[in-house]
C-alpha positions as CSV (number, residue, x, y, z in Angstrom):
1,X,-105.0,8.2,41.5
2,X,-108.8,8.3,41.5
3,X,-110.7,5.0,42.3
4,X,-113.3,3.5,39.7
5,X,-116.2,4.6,42.1
6,X,-114.9,8.3,42.4
7,X,-114.2,8.3,38.6
8,X,-117.7,6.8,38.1
9,X,-119.2,9.5,40.2
10,X,-117.6,12.3,38.7
11,X,-118.6,11.2,35.1
12,X,-122.2,10.6,36.3
13,X,-122.1,14.3,37.8
14,X,-120.6,15.7,34.6
15,X,-123.2,14.3,32.2
16,X,-126.0,15.7,34.6
17,X,-124.9,18.9,34.9
18,X,-123.8,19.1,31.2
19,X,-127.7,17.9,30.3
20,X,-129.0,20.6,32.7
21,X,-126.8,23.1,31.1
22,X,-127.8,22.1,27.5
23,X,-131.4,21.9,28.4
24,X,-131.4,25.4,30.0
25,X,-129.5,26.9,27.0
26,X,-131.8,25.6,24.5
27,X,-134.7,26.8,26.4
28,X,-133.6,30.4,26.4
29,X,-132.6,30.3,23.0
30,X,-135.9,28.9,22.0
31,X,-137.8,31.6,24.6
32,X,-135.6,34.5,22.8
33,X,-135.8,33.8,19.1
34,X,-138.9,31.5,18.3
35,X,-142.2,33.1,18.3
36,X,-145.1,31.2,20.2
37,X,-146.5,28.3,18.3
38,X,-143.8,29.0,15.6
39,X,-142.3,26.2,13.6
40,X,-138.8,25.9,12.5
41,X,-137.4,23.1,10.1
42,X,-133.8,22.5,11.1
43,X,-133.3,19.1,9.3
44,X,-136.2,19.2,6.9
45,X,-139.0,17.2,8.3
46,X,-136.6,15.2,10.7
47,X,-136.1,17.8,13.2
48,X,-138.6,20.7,14.2
49,X,-138.2,23.2,16.7
50,X,-141.6,24.6,18.1
51,X,-142.0,27.1,21.1
52,X,-144.8,25.9,23.2
53,X,-145.2,26.8,26.8
54,X,-147.0,24.1,29.2
55,X,-148.6,25.9,32.3
56,X,-149.1,22.6,34.1
57,X,-147.7,19.0,34.2
58,X,-148.3,16.1,31.5
59,X,-151.4,17.3,29.5
60,X,-151.5,20.2,31.5
61,X,-152.6,18.3,34.9
62,X,-152.6,20.8,37.7
63,X,-153.1,23.7,35.5
64,X,-156.1,24.8,37.8
65,X,-154.1,24.5,41.2
66,X,-153.0,27.5,43.1
67,X,-149.6,28.5,42.5
68,X,-148.4,27.2,46.1
69,X,-150.0,23.9,45.5
70,X,-148.9,23.4,42.1
71,X,-145.2,24.4,42.8
72,X,-145.2,21.9,45.8
73,X,-147.1,19.0,43.9
74,X,-145.6,19.2,40.6
75,X,-142.0,20.8,41.2
76,X,-140.7,20.6,44.9
77,X,-141.5,17.0,45.7
78,X,-140.3,15.6,42.1
79,X,-137.3,17.6,42.6
80,X,-136.6,15.7,46.2
81,X,-137.4,12.6,44.8
82,X,-135.1,13.3,41.7
83,X,-132.2,14.3,44.2
84,X,-132.5,11.3,46.6
85,X,-132.9,9.0,43.4
86,X,-129.7,10.5,41.9
87,X,-128.1,9.7,45.5
88,X,-129.2,6.2,45.7
89,X,-128.1,5.7,41.9
90,X,-124.5,6.9,42.8
91,X,-124.2,4.7,45.7
92,X,-125.1,1.5,44.0
93,X,-122.1,-0.4,42.3
94,X,-121.4,0.1,38.8
95,X,-122.6,-2.7,36.5
96,X,-119.5,-4.2,34.9
97,X,-121.0,-5.6,32.0
98,X,-121.9,-2.4,30.2
99,X,-121.7,1.7,31.0
100,X,-125.0,2.9,28.8
101,X,-127.3,2.5,31.8
102,X,-125.0,4.7,33.9
103,X,-125.1,7.4,30.7
104,X,-128.7,6.8,30.0
105,X,-129.9,7.1,33.7
106,X,-127.9,10.4,34.2
107,X,-129.0,11.9,31.0
108,X,-132.4,11.4,32.2
109,X,-131.7,12.4,35.7
110,X,-130.1,15.6,34.1
111,X,-133.2,16.4,32.2
112,X,-135.9,15.8,34.7
113,X,-133.7,18.0,37.1
114,X,-133.6,20.7,34.7
115,X,-137.4,20.7,33.9
116,X,-138.1,20.9,37.6
117,X,-135.8,23.6,38.5
118,X,-137.1,25.4,35.3
119,X,-140.7,24.9,36.5
120,X,-139.6,26.1,40.0
121,X,-138.2,29.5,38.7
122,X,-141.3,30.4,36.8
């Protein structure tokens, strides 16, 4: 029988991996099916899909850096920090009052890891 700590770790890793998978699949679909700068309304004005590529970080910060420096500063170091953060997060005891923080932080970790891996691949 699995202990609560192992079950929690498995669920957190499952959410992280699920998020990375969904993020990568949706990015591939948009790149393959949506023209650059095209807008597709999915649910009226409530959900719109737009194909936009950002070659730098937030607001194109670092766009003018050489590729090696940009990869190191904007991809490799954040990925290391995210993995260390996930390790620390998994080692801390679970909050007994609410499981939402586990889900929310797992989702955020998965999103950021996926974004960073995608940046490194380009």
